Structure formats: C-alpha cells, structure tokens
N, C-alpha and C positions, 0 to 999 in steps of 0.2 A: 278280451286281453286283460290280464291282471295288472294292477298298478305296479309301478316300479318299486314302491315301498314294500308291497307284498312279496315281490320277487326277491328282493334283498333279504327280507326276513326269512323266506324259505331257504335261500342259499346259506345264510348264516346259522340256520337251525340244523343243518347237516353236519354231524360230527366229523365226517370224513373231509368235507370241504373246508371246515374250520382248521383241521390239521394241515391240509394242503396249503391253505392260504397263510397260516401262521409260519410254516416252514419257509414259504416263499418270501415272506417279509424279512425273516432273519437272513436268508440268502442274499437278498438285495442289500440289506444293511452291511453285511460283511463284504460283498463284492465291491460296492462303491466306496466303502470306508477304506478298504485296502488299496483300491485303485487310486484314490486321491492321495493317500499316504505315500504310495510309490512314486506318484508324479512329483510330490513335494521333495521326496528323497532325490529323485533324478534332477530336479532343478538345483538343489543344493550341491550335487556332485558335478553337474556339467552345464547348467543353465538351460535356457529355453530350447536350444537345439537338441540337447540330450533328452529332454522331456519328450520331444516328438519321436526320437529314435526308440526310446523305451516303450512308449505307447504303441508304436507301429510294430515292433518285434513281437510283443505279447499278442497283439491282435491278429497278426498274420498266422502265428502258430495256432492260436485258438480257432481261427477261421478254418484252417485245414483240419483241425481235430473235430469240430462240431458235427458235421454230417456223419462222420464215421462213428463217433461215440453215441450219437443219437439213435443209432440202430438198436441199441439195447432196449429202448423204449417200445420197439415193435416186436421184441423177442422175449423179454422177461415181463412179468407183471409190472406195470408201470410204477406202482407204489414202491415195489422192491427196488426197481432200477433207480428211482429218485433217491431212496434211502442210501443205497450204495454210493451214488454220486456225491451226496452231501458228506458222507463219511470220508471219501477220497479228498474232497476239498479241505476238510478240517485238517487232515494229516499234512497235506502239502502247504497249507497256510502256516502251520506250526513250524515246519522245516524252514520256510522262507523267513519267518520271524527270527528263528535262531541264527540264520545266516546274517541277517541285518545286525543282530546284537553282537555277533562275532566280528563285525566289520570286515566281512568277506569281500573279495574283489568284486567290483561292480558287475563284471560279466557273469560271475557265479550267481549273484543276486538276480540279475536279469534272466538267467536261464531258469532258476527256480520260480521266479515270478511268472515266467511264460508257461510253466507247467501248471501253476495255479490258474492262470487264465484259461488254459485248455480244459482243465477240470470244470471250471465255472461254466464253460460253453454248453454243457450238456443239460443244465438245469432247466432253462427256459423251454427248449423243445419238448422235454418230457412233461413238464408242468402244463404246457399249453395243450398237449394231446391227452393228458389225464382229465382235464376239466370236462370235456364232453362225455367221458366215461362215467363221471360222477354226477353230472347234471341230469335231473329227471325230465326236463323239458328244454327246448331250444332257448326260451327266454331265460332259464336258469343259467345256461352256458354264457349268454351275453352278460348277465349280472355278475357271474363269477369272474369273467374277463375284466369287467369294470372294477370290481373289488381288487383283483390282482393289480390292475394299473394304479389304483388308489394306493395300495400298499407299496407298490414299486416307487411311487412318488414319496410316500412316507419314509420308506427305507432310503431312498435317494437323498432325502433331507437329513434324516437322522444319522446315516452312515458317515457322510462327509463332515457333518457338524460335530459328531462324536470324535471323529479322527482329528479335526481341527482343534477341539478342546483338549484332547490328550496330547497333541503335539506341542501345546503350550508348556507342559510340564514333564514330558517324557520323549522318548526317541521312537523312530518308526518301527523298530523290532518289537518293542513292547506293544505298540498298537496292533500289530499283526497277531501277536499271541493272545491279546485280549479278545479281538474280534473273532478269532478262530472258534471260540465257544459257541458262537451263533449258529454256524453250520453243523456243529456237532449236535446241538439241540434239535436242529431241523432233521437230521438223520434219525434221531430217536422218535420224533413225531411221525415220520413217514413209516418207520418200522412198526409202529403201533397201529397203523391203519389196517393192516391185513391185506390179503390178496384182493385186487379189484379185477372183476371180469372185464375182458376187452375183446373186441371183434378182431377177426383175422388171425387168431392164434393158430389155426390149422394150416395157414398158408405162409406163415412167416419165414419158414426155412427155404422156400423155393420161389421167392418172388424177385430175385435179382439184387437183394441187399439195397445199398444206398443208390445204385443205378436206377432202381425203380422210381425213386423220387425225381431224379434228373430227367428220366424219360417222360414222366407225367408232366413236369413243368415244360418240357420241350414241345409237347403237343397240345397244351391247353393255354390259350392266350390269356384268359382271365386270371388263372392262378399265377401265371408267369408275371403279369403286370403287378398283381398284389405283392408278390415277393420282391419285385423290383422297387416298388414304392417303399417297402420296408427297408430295403438296402439304401436307397437314396436318403431316407430319413436318418439312417444311421450315420451317413457321411456328415450330415449337419451336426449330429450329436458328438461324433469324434472331434470335429473341429471346435465345437463349443467347449468341450472339456479342456482343450489346450488354451483356447482364447480366454476362458474364464480365469484360469490360473495366471496366465501372462497379464491379463487386464488387472487382476488384483495385486500382483506383486510389482510389475514393472510400470504400469500406468497410474494406478491409484495408490501405490505404496502401502498396501495393507499387510504385507508380510506373509509368512507361511500359514499362520492360523487364519489370516484373512482370506487366503486362497480356499481353504476348506469351507469357510462360511459362504464365500461367493458361489462356489460350486453347489453348496447346499440349497441355494435359492432355486436352482433348476429342479431339485427334488421337491421343494415346497410347491413349486408350480405343478409338478407332476401329481402331487397329492390333490391339489385343487382341480387339476384337469381330470383326474379320476372321478371326482364328484360330478364334473360337467358331463363326463361320458355316460352318466346314468341315463341321459336322454336317448341313448342308442337302443335301449330296451324296447322292442316292438316297433322300431322305425327302420326306414331305409338308411343305409350306411354312407352312400356316396356324398350326399350333401353335408353330412357331419364331418366327413374326411376333408372336404374342401374347407370348411370353417376351421378345422384344426390346423390345416396347413397354412391358412392365411394368418392365424394367430401366431403360430410358430415363427413364420418368416417375417411377418410385419414387425414383431417385437425386436428381432435382430436388426432389421433395417433401421429402425429408430435408434437402437443402441449404437449402431455404427455412426450415426450423426451426433448422438449425445452419449459418449461412453460412461459418463458419470451416473447415468440413470440405471444403475445396476439392478434395481428392482424389476426392470423389464425382463430380467432372466426368469422371474416367476411366470410371467405371461408366456414366454417361450417354452418353458417346461410344461405348462398346462396344454399348449397346443400339441406338443409332442405326445403327451399322454393320450389325448383324444385320437391322434393318428394311430398310435400303437394299438389301442383297443380295436379300432376299426379294421386295421390290417389283420390282426390275429383272429378276430371274429369272422371276417370274410373267409380267411383261409380254413378255419375250422369247418365252416359250412360247405365249402367247396371241395374238401379233400376226403377221400375214403378213409375210414378208421384204420384199416390194416397197414396203411403207409403214412399215417399222419405224423408220427414222431420223426420219420425221416424227412418229410417235407418241411417240418418245422426246424429240423437240423440244417437243411439247406438255407432256410431263412436266417437262422442264427449264423451260419457260416458267412453268407453274403453280408449280413449285418455287421459282423465283426470285421470283415474285409472293408466294409464301408467306414467303420470307425477308424481303421488303420489309414485308409486313404484320406479321411478327413483330418486325422491327426497330423500326417505328414504335410498335407496341403496347407493346413493352418500354420504349422511351424514355418514353412517356406514363405507363405504370404506375409506373416509377421515380419520376417527378416527382410522382405523386399518392398512391401507396400504399407506395412503397418497394421495394427489391430483393427482400426476403424474400417478401412477398406475391406479387410478380410471379413468382418462382420456383415458388411453390405453384400458381398458376394454370396456368402453362405445363407444369408437371409432370403435371397431370391431363389435359392435352389429348389426347395420343397414345393413352394407355391407354383413355380413354373412346371415342375414335373406333374403335379396333379392336374393342372389346367390342360397340358398337352395330352394327357391320357384320360381325360374325363369321360370320353365316350366308352372306352374299354372299362373304366371303373363302374360306370352306370350299368353296362352289360353284365359285369360280374355281380353287381348288387342284385339285379333282377334274377340272375341265374341262382344266386344263393338265397332267394326269397324262401322263407320257411312256410310250407303249406300246413299251417297249424291244424286246420280242420281234418285234413287227411291223416296227420300224425295221431290226432286224438282218436279217430275212428279205427286206425290200424292198431293202436295201442290197447284198445278194448278187446281185441281178439286174443284168446289164450296163447296161441302160437307166437304171435308177434310181441306179446308182453314179455317173452323170454329174451328178446333182443336188447342189446345195449342201446341207450338213447341215441348215440351218434349213428349207429347202424340203422335204426328205425328211421331216423331223419333222412339219411341218404336214400333209403328205399322209397320213402314217401315223396321225396323230391322228384323221383323218376316215374312216379305213378300219376294216374289221372282219374277223375271221376267220370263215369259213363252212365248212360240211361238207356233202358230197353222198354219197349211197349209190351203189354200183355200178349202172349202168344208167339212172340218172336223167338227165333233160334239164336242162342247166345254162343254155344259151342256145338260143332257138328262132329259126330263120331267119324274117325278116319282122317280128318283134316290135319294139316301140319301147321300148328301154331303153338306157342309156348307161354302165352301170358296167363297170369293167375288172377282170379277175381275174388274179391271180398265183398259179400253182400252187406249193404248198408240199410236198405229198405226193400221190402217186397219178398216174393217167394219164388224159388226155382224148382224145377222138376228135372231129375236125372234119369235117363233111360239108356238101355243098351239093346239095340235092335227094337223089338216090341216089348221088352221086359222092363217094368218099372223098378228103379233101384232106390231112389231116395227123394225126399223133399227137403230143401235147404232154405234157411231164412237168414235174418239179420245176424251178422257175426260169423257166418259159415264161410269157409274157403273152398273154392272149386278150381280145378285145372292144374293142381299141383303135380299130378302123375306125369303129364307130358313135360312139365318143366324140370322135374327131378330126374327123369329117366331118358329125356330127349327122344320120345316116341310120338307116334301119331295119337290123336285124341282117342281115348278108349270108350267114351260115352258121349251121348248128346245131352245138352242142357238147354232147356227152354224156360221162358218166363211165364209163370202161372198168374202173375199180376204185373203191374208196372213196377219196374225194378231200378233201383239206384245202386251202383256198385263202384268199387275202386279197382281199376285195372293196373296190375303190376307186371312190368316186363319180366319174362321168365328168367333172364340172366340176373336181373336185380334181385329177384326172389331167391334164387339158388345161392348167390353170393352172400346174401344176408343170413340165411339160415345155416349155411355151411360154416360160417365163422363162429357160431355159438353151438356148443355141444348139445345142450338141452333142446334147442330149437331144431337142430338137425335130426335128433332122435325122434322128436315128436312128429315132425313133418314126414320123415321116412316111415314111421309107424302107421300114420294115417293113410299115406299113399299105399303102403303094403296091404292094409286092411281093406281098402276100397278095391284094389286089384283082385284080392281074394274073393270079395263079394261079387264082383263082376264075372268071375270065372266059374261061379257055381252053376 
C-alpha cells in the first residue's frame, strides 16, 4: 500500500482532478458565502424566526430537486453535466443579487434564493460520482474525497468569512454578485476538462430513472444505513447553522459580521478535519466514522454548557468533515457506477431535508428552551445514531473492502484495462481467487455455468471433444462465451499445471464490459473468434 503522501501527490498531479477540485472549492465558497449572507439578511428582516423559515423553505425545495436533477450525471458525460450546473448556479445567483439590490419583496427574494439552492443541490452528487471515474485506483478515490472534504472546509471558512467581511462595508445584494463569479469560473474549469468516459452509458435510458436509486436503497441495508447516517449528520449541520448565527448575534452580541465569522469557524474545522481524514486512506472506515461522530457531538455538548467557548465550533466542524468523507467513500465503494449520481442525488436530497429539519427544530428549540439546551440535544444526535447502527456500519465497511490484489491482477489484463476504475472495482469486489491442481477439469463442455476465469498463475488447456484448441496462461481470459451468449459451455478447460485464477460471476462480467464500448467490442470479438475456431 502506498503512503498517504504518495497518494495525494498522485491525485494532485492529475490535471483533471485538479480542475474538478478547484471548481468544487469555488462552488463551496459561493454556496456557503451566499447562504450566510441570506441568513443575515433574513435576521435583519424578521429575526431568528424568519431565519429558520428562510432556511427551511430553501432546503425543502432543494431537497425535492436534488434527486431529479442528479439524473443528468448518469445521462450526460459527468464533466459536462457539472459544467452546465455551475453555469446555471451563476445565472441564478446573479438574478437573486439583483433582486436584493432592488429591495424586492422578501417573498420574491426567498423564491429566487430557493431556485439558487435547488441549482446548488446537483453539484455534490455529480462531483462525488465523477471522482471514481477519474481516480486510477481505489486509494486515489479516497484521497480525492479527503481533498474534497478539506477544500469544503476551506471554502466553508473562506465563504462565510468573505461574506462577513463584505457585509461590514456593503449590502447582501453586492455580496451575491461578487460571489457569483466563483461558480462561473468553476463552469469554465469543468468545460475545459473534456469528456470523461463513464460506466453504464448504454443502460442509462432504460434503468428506471431516479426510481432505480430508491429501489437500490430499499433492498440494500448497508447503503440505506450509510445514506441515513449522512442525513442525520445533515440535521445537526442545519441546526448548527442557525444556532451559530443566533449564538453570535443574540447571546454573544457580535453583530452581523460576527455571525459570518462564527459560522466560518465550522469551515475552519472542516479544513482541519479534511487533513485528519487522510488517515482513511487504506484503512477500515467504521472506526474513523465513530471517532468523527464523537468529536462532532462532543464539541457541541461542551459548547452547550459553555456557550462562550465558540472555538469548539472548530472541533465540531472537524468531526463533521471526517464523517462526511467516510459516508461518501463508503457509498462510492458500495454503489454501481451506472446509478451512482442518482444514489448521491438521494443522499443530497435527504441531506438537504435534514438541514431543513435541523433549521426548523433549532429555531423552535431556541424559542422554547434556549440555545444551550438546543446545543446539548443536537450534540447527542450523531454519536447516538452511529452507536445504535455500528453493527450495520461495520458490515458495510467489510462489504466495501477493496480487494486491491484482485483489482491489480484484473487491471493488468488488456480487456479489463479498458474499464473505468469504479467498474473494475465493482467487478473485483464480486470476484474471488480460486486454485486448481494439475490435471483437474476446470470447465466441462456442455455444462451450464457462466463464471469467467482470469489466469493469474499456471497453464490451461482448452479442448473440444478430442480436438486440442489452445493453451492459455497468465493474463488470459476463459469462459466468456457462455457468459456473453448465455449458452452451455462450448469447450472443456483442464489444468496442465497447478493454477491460480480469479473467478468472476458471469453477470458481473457482462455488466462491466457492456458499460464500456471498447471493452464490449473486444470481448465480443474474442468470443466470436473462439467460436469460429471451435466450429472449424
């Protein structure tokens, strides 16, 4: 296993990943900068109660839009889909800024801001599903998630801080117009990336749309729990956004700009948490998720007792960042590439709904029991959820374990080298290493089985009846005819020496090569040639 430093160097040496990550940082900066600006505007217009209403309305609309809009990430080339999304965000942010400058009615501003939030909701699902497409190895995907989380923390610090600084000398409308440039630049960065090959392109039009993601989550407990954990974490985030603003203005008397600075502490913690999450590279994720939840919740519990210790928001932000990386990495490992954008769209939708629930609950609790009690309640939420579901989390962690040796062996085969990294990883996870003694029959002509074998060590002999057909060795693939055409075995394969091979379920093999045009063409060509040779 390469060191974490080497993995990060490799990730950052990729021009495409650099573009993706730079655009994502600008998106986060704009998203959170405009979010805090709008909350400050809402507080000035109607106080803490209106802050909760504004936050909840935006989040409910964005939550409904997220899974629907995320389908474009499974239908268009994901780099193009992300570029178009950033372009839409820039336009809507500019229109909302103009409405604020024109002192439009609060309901008009709220309607426009809700459209902005809906547009923002599509970025994370497509970004998360594009990472495995660009990562060369599973460890690279983890590292890219860590860098994404680190940049999310940096943007979460810089966006609110920049908004707070600008609010000292200007008005919310100007802040919106200035920040709009960030997502415009992000759109240009993604447009310059070019088309990125992705798995599942041939099936995208007939797989049930967004319902495919909901059906997948309904029947798979591990993915369902991971998505639930992300949603619960979002509830705490939504609450803390409100509590931090109210804490700064009403409890600590720091004013509007102080609210921006206070919220930026969460972003600073996210930045530090991203660095902490580097420990996830090459490790099991369940223990790290527990530690992140404990840090997140523990900091809020202490803050509930000592509200003046606002620097604890840094620790809470760090814990959230660790949890976020773990949730996204687990979901990437567990989810098939051709439905990944939609599954992340569901995660985004439930996360936004969680933010809305947290925002409304926080506003209600502040009005009834006060800020400190609210902090105590939301501090306990995430740690309790993780502890109650730890058995499922551990099972998901084992299920998502990446078989590095199998991936490396399969990736050295010309046919599988054509597969996108996430497709190769999914196929490898369903495969297993098998061993055969010299002279043993591995495949019998006429039998009904569909698994495909990749020879790692040793030599195989292929015969049809009494006729010798071929000798196969390391790197050769056998059994693809039955898998591709769903027919009985057309030849017998025996071991001429002790053999070590990788056994791939037939349906996993077909699903993988069908999603990539070049791999499908090569496998079909090889199968056709072998059939022709057998019929001579």
